[in-house]
C-alpha positions in Angstrom: -0.2 -0.2 -0.2 1.9 2.5 -1.3 1.0 6.5 -2.2 2.6 6.0 -6.1 -1.1 6.8 -7.8 -1.2 10.3 -7.8 2.0 10.0 -9.3 1.7 7.1 -12.5 -1.4 9.6 -12.8 0.4 12.5 -13.6 3.0 10.7 -15.1 0.5 8.1 -17.2 -2.9 8.8 -16.7 -3.1 10.7 -20.5 -1.7 7.6 -23.1 -5.2 6.8 -23.3 -7.2 9.4 -25.7 -9.6 9.1 -25.0 -10.0 7.3 -22.0 -9.6 7.6 -17.8 -7.2 6.2 -15.7 -9.9 4.1 -12.6 -7.1 2.4 -10.8 -3.4 1.5 -10.7 -3.3 -2.0 -9.6 -0.5 -4.1 -7.8 0.4 -6.7 -10.4 2.0 -10.2 -10.8 3.3 -11.1 -14.1 4.2 -14.7 -14.2 7.6 -15.9 -15.3 9.5 -18.9 -15.3 13.0 -19.8 -14.1 14.2 -21.9 -17.6 17.6 -24.1 -16.2 18.8 -24.5 -20.6 22.4 -25.8 -20.7 24.1 -24.2 -23.5 27.0 -24.7 -26.0 28.9 -21.6 -25.4 33.1 -20.0 -26.3 34.2 -16.9 -24.9 33.7 -14.1 -27.6 36.3 -13.6 -29.6 38.4 -10.4 -29.8 38.2 -11.0 -33.2 36.3 -9.7 -36.3 35.2 -13.4 -38.6 37.4 -12.8 -41.0 39.9 -10.8 -39.8 39.8 -14.7 -37.6 40.4 -16.7 -40.5 42.7 -14.5 -41.7 45.9 -14.3 -39.1 45.1 -18.5 -38.4 45.7 -19.2 -41.7 48.5 -16.8 -41.8 49.7 -19.8 -39.3 49.0 -22.1 -41.5 51.3 -21.0 -44.4 48.6 -19.9 -46.3 50.2 -16.3 -46.3 49.9 -14.8 -50.1 46.0 -12.6 -49.4 45.3 -13.8 -52.5 44.8 -17.6 -51.8 43.5 -16.9 -48.9 40.0 -14.7 -50.5 40.2 -18.5 -52.7 40.3 -20.2 -50.0 37.4 -18.4 -47.8 35.0 -17.6 -50.9 35.2 -13.9 -50.5 36.0 -11.4 -52.5 40.1 -10.1 -52.2 39.1 -6.6 -51.6 37.5 -7.9 -48.0 40.3 -9.5 -46.6 42.8 -6.8 -48.0 41.0 -4.4 -46.0 40.9 -7.1 -43.2 45.0 -7.8 -44.1 44.7 -3.7 -43.7 43.4 -3.5 -40.1 45.6 -6.5 -38.5 48.7 -5.0 -39.6 48.1 -1.5 -38.4 46.8 -4.1 -34.6 50.6 -5.0 -35.4 49.2 -8.8 -35.2 50.5 -9.1 -38.8 54.1 -7.5 -40.3 53.9 -7.6 -44.9 57.1 -9.5 -46.4 56.5 -8.4 -50.0 53.3 -9.9 -51.3 53.0 -12.0 -48.7 51.6 -11.7 -44.7 53.9 -12.7 -42.0 52.5 -13.3 -38.1 54.1 -10.5 -35.6 54.7 -12.1 -32.2 52.2 -10.6 -30.7 50.1 -11.9 -33.7 51.1 -15.2 -32.8 49.8 -15.0 -29.5 46.7 -14.3 -30.6 46.4 -16.8 -32.6 47.6 -19.1 -29.7 45.1 -18.1 -27.6 41.8 -17.9 -30.0 43.2 -21.9 -31.2 42.4 -22.8 -26.6 39.3 -21.5 -27.5 36.9 -24.2 -27.2 32.7 -24.3 -27.3 31.7 -26.6 -23.3 28.9 -26.6 -22.2 27.2 -25.1 -19.2 23.4 -24.6 -17.4 22.4 -21.0 -17.3 19.1 -20.2 -15.2 17.2 -17.5 -17.1 13.8 -15.8 -16.9 11.3 -16.4 -19.0 8.5 -13.7 -19.4 5.4 -16.1 -20.1 3.4 -13.0 -20.1 5.2 -11.5 -23.7 6.1 -15.1 -23.7 10.6 -14.6 -24.4 13.1 -14.8 -22.3 14.5 -11.4 -19.8 16.8 -9.1 -17.8 14.6 -9.9 -14.8 17.1 -9.9 -10.9 15.8 -13.1 -9.8 15.8 -12.5 -6.4 13.1 -9.5 -6.9 10.9 -13.0 -7.6 8.2 -14.3 -5.8 5.8 -17.8 -5.0 2.4 -16.9 -6.9 1.1 -17.7 -2.7 3.5 -14.0 -1.8 1.2 -12.4 -4.5 -1.6 -12.8 -3.9 -0.9 -12.0 -0.3 -0.1 -8.5 -1.7 -3.0 -8.6 -2.7 -1.8 -8.7 -6.3 -3.4 -9.1 -9.6 -2.0 -12.5 -10.9 -2.4 -11.8 -15.1 -2.7 -14.0 -17.3 0.1 -16.1 -19.0 0.5 -15.9 -23.2 0.4 -19.7 -23.7 -0.4 -22.6 -22.0 1.7 -24.5 -24.0 5.3 -25.9 -22.0 8.1 -23.3 -22.8 10.5 -25.3 -25.7 13.5 -24.9 -27.5 12.2 -22.8 -30.1 11.3 -19.9 -27.1 14.8 -20.1 -25.8 16.9 -19.6 -29.1 20.8 -18.9 -29.1 19.7 -16.1 -31.1 17.7 -14.7 -27.9 20.7 -15.3 -25.2 23.2 -13.4 -27.2 20.5 -11.1 -27.3 19.8 -11.4 -23.1 23.6 -11.0 -22.9 24.3 -8.5 -25.3 21.9 -5.1 -23.7 23.6 -6.6 -20.0 27.0 -6.5 -21.1 26.9 -4.4 -24.1 29.3 -4.5 -26.3 31.8 -6.2 -23.7 29.7 -9.1 -24.1 32.2 -12.0 -23.0 30.5 -14.8 -23.0 29.0 -16.6 -26.5 25.3 -18.9 -27.2 26.5 -21.1 -29.7 23.4 -23.0 -29.3 20.6 -24.3 -26.3 21.0 -28.2 -26.7 18.1 -28.3 -24.1 16.5 -27.3 -21.4 13.9 -27.2 -17.5 11.6 -25.0 -16.6 10.4 -25.8 -13.4 10.8 -22.8 -11.4 6.6 -20.6 -12.1 7.3 -17.5 -9.7 5.6 -13.7 -10.5 7.2 -10.5 -11.2 6.1 -7.8 -9.3 4.6 -4.7 -11.2 1.2 -2.7 -11.9 -1.6 -3.1 -14.1 -2.9 1.0 -15.1 -6.5 0.6 -15.6 -8.0 2.8 -18.5 -11.9 2.6 -18.7 -15.1 5.3 -20.8 -18.0 4.6 -18.9 -20.0 5.5 -20.8 -18.4 3.1 -23.8 -18.0 0.5 -20.9 -14.4 -0.1 -22.1 -11.7 -0.6 -20.3 -8.2 -0.9 -21.3 -4.9 -2.1 -20.1 -1.0 -1.2 -19.3 1.8 -2.8 -17.1 4.8 -0.9 -15.7 7.4 -2.8 -14.4 10.2 -1.1 -12.9 7.6 2.6 -12.1 8.3 2.8 -16.2 5.7 1.7 -18.7 6.4 -1.6 -20.7 4.8 -1.1 -24.3 5.1 -5.0 -25.2 3.2 -6.5 -21.8 0.3 -4.2 -22.8 -0.1 -5.0 -26.6 -0.1 -8.7 -25.3 -2.9 -7.7 -22.8 -5.0 -7.0 -25.2 -4.1 -10.7 -27.5 -4.7 -12.2 -24.7 -8.0 -10.8 -23.7 -7.3 -10.5 -20.3 -9.3 -7.8 -19.8 -12.4 -10.8 -19.9 -10.3 -13.1 -18.6 -9.6 -11.0 -15.2 -12.9 -10.3 -14.8 -13.2 -6.4 -15.2 -15.7 -3.9 -16.4 -16.1 -0.3 -16.1 -19.5 0.6 -14.5 -20.9 4.8 -13.6 -19.9 5.2 -10.1 -22.3 5.1 -6.7 -23.8 8.4 -6.2 -21.6 10.6 -3.6 -23.5 10.0 0.1 -24.5 13.6 1.6 -23.9 15.4 3.7 -25.2 17.7 6.4 -26.3 21.0 4.5 -24.2 23.3 5.6 -20.5 20.6 5.3 -22.2 20.9 2.1 -22.3 24.5 1.6 -18.4 24.2 2.6 -17.2 21.5 0.7 -14.4 22.7 -2.0 -15.2 20.3 -5.4 -12.5 17.7 -7.1 -12.0 20.1 -9.6 -10.6 23.0 -7.1 -8.9 20.2 -4.7 -6.6 19.5 -7.9 -6.0 22.1 -9.2 -4.2 23.5 -5.7 -2.9 20.3 -5.6 -0.9 20.4 -8.9 0.4 23.9 -7.7 3.0 21.4 -4.8 6.4 20.9 -6.5 7.0 17.6 -5.5 5.0 16.0 -8.3 4.9 12.4 -5.9 2.9 14.5 -3.9 -0.9 12.5 -2.6 -3.5 16.2 -2.0 -3.2 15.1 1.8 0.5 15.9 1.8 -0.4 19.5 -0.1 -0.4 22.0 3.2 -2.1 24.2 0.6 -5.0 21.2 0.5 -4.5 20.0 4.3 -5.8 23.7 5.1 -9.5 22.8 3.5 -12.3 21.9 5.8 -15.0 20.3 4.2 -13.0 18.8 0.3 -13.8 16.5 -2.4 -11.5 12.9 -2.2 -10.8 11.4 -5.3 -10.8 8.2 -6.3 -7.4 7.9 -6.3 -6.6 9.6 -3.3 -8.9 7.3 -1.5 -6.2 4.1 -0.7 -3.4 6.8 0.2 -5.5 8.1 2.8 -6.7 4.8 4.1 -2.5 3.8 4.1 -2.3 6.9 6.1 -4.1 6.2 8.0 -3.0 2.6 9.0 0.7 4.6 9.3 -0.3 8.0 11.6 -3.4 7.7 14.1 -2.2 7.1 17.2 -6.1 7.8 19.0 -8.4 6.6 17.2 -9.0 4.8 13.7 -12.7 3.7 12.2 -13.9 2.2 9.4 -16.5 0.4 8.3 -16.9 -1.5 4.4 -19.5 -4.0 3.4 -18.0 -6.3 2.7 -13.8 -7.5 3.7 -11.1 -9.1 1.5 -7.9 -10.7 1.7 -6.6 -8.3 -1.3 -6.2 -5.5 0.5 -6.3 -6.8 4.7 -2.4 -8.5 3.1 -0.4 -9.3 5.7 1.2 -6.0 5.5 -2.4 -4.3 6.2 -1.6 -6.1 9.3 1.4 -5.0 10.8 0.2 -1.9 10.4 -2.7 -1.7 11.9 -1.6 -4.3 15.4 1.5 -1.2 15.0 -1.2 1.7 16.1 -3.4 -1.5 18.2 0.1 -1.8 20.0 0.6 2.4 20.2 -2.6 3.0 22.1 -5.0 4.0 19.8 -8.7 2.6 19.6 -9.6 0.5 16.7 -13.0 -0.1 15.4 -14.0 -2.6 12.1 -17.5 -3.4 10.8 -18.4 -5.0 8.2 -21.3 -7.0 7.1 -24.4 -7.1 3.8 -26.5 -9.1 3.6 -27.1 -12.6 5.5 -23.7 -14.1 5.1 -20.3 -12.7 4.8 -20.3 -14.9 1.3 -19.0 -11.2 -0.3 -16.1 -11.4 1.6 -13.3 -13.9 2.5 -13.5 -16.4 5.6 -9.3 -15.8 5.6 -9.2 -11.8 5.7 -12.0 -12.2 8.6 -9.9 -15.1 10.1 -7.4 -13.1 10.4 -8.7 -10.2 11.7 -10.7 -12.0 13.7 -7.1 -13.2 15.0 -6.1 -9.9 16.2 -8.8 -8.7 17.8 -9.0 -11.0 19.9 -5.6 -10.1 21.1 -6.1 -6.8 22.0 -9.7 -7.3 22.7 -9.4 -3.8 24.5 -8.5 -2.0 21.8 -9.9 -3.8 19.1 -13.6 -4.1 18.0 -14.4 -5.9 14.8 -18.0 -6.6 14.5 -20.3 -7.8 11.5 -23.2 -5.8 10.9 -26.9 -6.4 9.9 -26.6 -4.4 6.7 -24.7 -1.4 5.7 -24.6 -0.2 3.1 -22.1 2.9 4.8 -18.4 3.8 3.1 -17.0 5.5 6.7 -13.1 5.9 7.4 -12.3 8.2 10.4 -8.7 8.5 12.0 -7.3 11.4 14.3 -8.5 14.6 12.7 -9.7 12.7 9.8 -14.0 11.9 8.3 -14.2 10.4 5.2 -18.1 9.6 3.7 -17.8 8.0 0.4 -19.0 4.9 -1.9 -15.4 3.6 -1.5 -15.0 0.2 -0.2 -12.4 0.8 1.5 -11.5 -2.9 2.9 -12.6 -4.9 -0.9 -11.3 -1.8 -3.5 -8.9 -5.1 -5.0 -9.5 -8.8 -4.5 -13.0 -9.1 -6.5 -12.7 -11.7 -9.5 -15.7 -9.4 -11.7 -14.0 -5.8 -10.8 -16.4 -3.1 -11.6 -14.1 0.1 -11.5 -15.8 3.4 -11.3 -15.1 7.1 -10.5 -15.4 7.1 -6.5 -15.8 10.2 -5.0 -15.5 11.0 -1.1 -15.7 14.2 0.9 -12.7 14.8 3.7 -14.5 17.1 7.0 -11.4 18.0 9.1 -13.3 19.7 11.4 -12.8 18.6 15.0 -16.3 19.0 16.2 -17.5 17.7 13.0 -15.5 14.9 13.5 -15.8 13.3 17.1 -20.4 13.5 16.7 -19.6 11.3 13.1 -17.1 9.6 15.3 -19.9 8.8 18.4 -22.3 8.5 15.9 -20.7 5.4 13.9 -20.1 3.9 16.9 -23.0 3.7 18.9 -24.7 2.3 15.3 -21.9 -0.1 14.9 -23.3 -1.5 18.8 -26.6 -1.3 18.0 -26.9 -2.9 14.8 -23.8 -5.4 15.9 -25.2 -9.5 15.6 
């Protein structure tokens, strides 16, 4: 849970003309660690024509025309190669013939000593774009870890096993060239066999763009903060929007507050205008001093997750969350660790959930983890199930957010519908106190 939403919006919000950036999801890209047996040799220091020229001169073929005839090359190609080797002091002219210098003799000796060897090389294969990739293996994660972190698991391009046709010497060498530049020391001659035996996931971000009026969605992928166009095209080719069950819809109506608060409310366009004047590109509205001074203001869809993170990170006195559904994609290990830290510092925590006759809209595992934490801090943590709550409330210390945003289930819905949710943040102390007391009383009366 980070404050990266605003940064992604500023950098990539206009990437899809005619569409809005609806969400930035933490994602996991499917990869496989492939162990390949390859025939490789140390990269030779000479271009191929020059290499054969000095080898043939060492073998006693010292006339440039004879060398050209033996190699099936144009004579001017051999003469040009000879001129380069003379300038490098590997060859010298002896009349019309060529001869090795002492340095050239050593070069030939090293060339003769270079023999191909069989090696087993581990390399990462990106199953979304279906090619080898230069990813750091230490940054990969298991499927379980990706799910525990609430990441959206992206689909692979194919279900087929990775074969020799997918892991070629050419693709290996291209990877080595990209990594080592012009100083590549090893050349792969042939891939003998491969053993794709370890599936992993690479962390990244899934950018969701949409047009609610047309119901259209487009996806993009960021790795290390950079947009990966090939991955976006691969998602289109795999029909990822349908496979992931994504859709876009009109937002629920924003909850209306008391008339005096509505009269003071600063709308979203004004808030964004004030926030955009901040020199820090990564700043969120709540961290911009001029915005923080607003007593009643709009909260856009991107800021909700940032405010939840802020609450989990800073609440000293109280933290209250009301959300109809609870999902493991939000209530992660990091979420629980931050929540426990609030409890340890003495904050009073209240979480209320519930919609309908059962908890079918929530994840049993997430509720169990919250329940376990509540049992350990029963004096400061109230976990309640309400009979039927439509409210979506966040209160921490002197901040109160009333919204249509689902605080504890905005990630992880298997049939996710994205909406441009909007809410209101109130930071008037007495009004926040009133709201906190009112919702605590409602939770006590409606708990099942």
